C-alpha positions as CSV (number, residue, x, y, z in Angstrom):
1,M,0.0,0.0,0.0
2,K,1.1,3.5,-0.8
3,M,0.8,6.9,0.9
4,F,-0.6,9.9,-0.9
5,L,-0.3,13.5,0.2
6,I,-3.0,16.2,-0.4
7,S,-1.3,19.5,0.6
8,D,-2.0,23.2,0.4
9,N,1.7,24.2,-0.1
10,T,4.6,23.2,-2.2
11,D,7.1,22.9,0.6
12,T,5.2,20.1,2.3
13,L,4.8,18.3,-1.0
14,T,8.5,18.6,-1.9
15,G,9.5,17.3,1.5
16,M,7.2,14.3,1.2
17,R,8.3,13.6,-2.3
18,L,11.9,13.4,-1.1
19,S,10.7,10.5,1.1
20,G,8.9,8.8,-1.8
21,V,5.4,10.0,-1.1
22,E,3.5,11.3,-4.2
23,G,0.8,13.9,-3.9
24,V,-1.0,17.0,-5.2
25,I,-1.5,20.6,-4.2
26,V,-5.0,21.9,-3.9
27,H,-6.4,25.2,-2.6
28,E,-10.2,25.1,-3.2
29,R,-13.0,23.0,-1.9
30,A,-13.8,21.5,-5.3
31,E,-10.1,20.6,-5.8
32,L,-10.0,18.9,-2.4
33,K,-13.1,16.8,-3.1
34,E,-11.8,15.7,-6.5
35,A,-8.3,14.8,-5.1
36,L,-9.9,12.8,-2.3
37,Q,-12.2,10.9,-4.8
38,Q,-9.2,10.1,-7.0
39,A,-7.2,8.9,-4.1
40,I,-10.0,6.7,-2.8
41,A,-10.5,5.2,-6.2
42,N,-6.9,4.2,-6.4
43,R,-6.7,0.8,-4.6
44,E,-3.0,1.1,-4.2
45,I,-3.3,4.0,-1.8
46,G,-3.8,2.9,1.8
47,I,-3.0,6.2,3.6
48,I,-3.9,9.7,2.7
49,L,-1.9,12.4,4.3
50,L,-3.8,15.6,4.6
51,T,-2.5,18.9,5.8
52,E,-4.3,20.1,9.0
53,K,-5.6,23.2,7.2
54,F,-8.1,21.1,5.3
55,G,-9.3,19.5,8.5
56,R,-10.0,22.9,9.9
57,E,-11.5,24.6,6.8
58,F,-13.4,21.7,5.3
59,P,-14.2,19.3,8.2
60,E,-17.4,18.0,6.5
61,I,-15.6,16.8,3.5
62,V,-12.9,15.0,5.5
63,D,-15.5,13.5,8.0
64,E,-17.6,12.3,5.1
65,V,-14.7,10.3,3.7
66,R,-13.8,8.9,7.2
67,L,-17.4,7.8,7.9
68,H,-18.1,6.2,4.5
69,H,-14.8,4.6,3.6
70,M,-12.9,1.9,5.5
71,T,-9.8,2.6,3.4
72,P,-7.8,4.6,2.9
73,L,-6.9,5.9,6.3
74,I,-6.8,9.7,6.5
75,I,-4.1,11.2,8.7
76,E,-3.9,15.0,9.2
77,I,-0.4,16.3,9.4
78,P,1.1,19.7,10.2
79,D,2.5,21.7,7.3
80,R,5.7,23.7,7.3
81,H,4.2,26.4,9.5
82,G,3.7,23.8,12.3
83,T,0.5,22.6,13.9
84,G,-2.5,24.6,14.8
85,R,-2.9,22.6,18.0
86,K,-1.9,23.7,21.4
87,K,1.4,22.4,22.8
88,D,-0.1,19.8,25.1
89,F,-2.7,18.4,22.7
90,I,-1.3,14.8,23.1
91,T,-1.6,14.9,26.9
92,S,-5.1,16.4,26.6
93,Y,-6.1,13.6,24.2
94,V,-4.8,10.9,26.5
95,N,-6.5,12.5,29.5
96,E,-9.8,12.5,27.7
97,A,-9.3,8.9,26.4
98,I,-8.4,7.2,29.7
99,G,-9.9,9.7,32.2
100,L,-6.7,10.3,34.1
101,K,-4.8,13.4,34.6
102,L,-1.1,13.1,33.6
């Protein structure tokens, strides 16, 4: 299975290509939907890497794919500007998941 990147900037795509991951750059809602549909249709793609910007700006598109398709797995990654999450997001996530304060 292959990974495929859908990014909003060239730097992230260039970095991922250096590690052997192909992808596309999109900026608009329609472009994102089309890129996701093409990636889903390709049975070789097992993981779609998606920059976090798309998860924030178009959550309904990303959630629809996650709800209606078993594969590929969609993983949101930070772009070159870093993550939009707060510094302790992992600790907060674990606290919510297991109910313990770390």
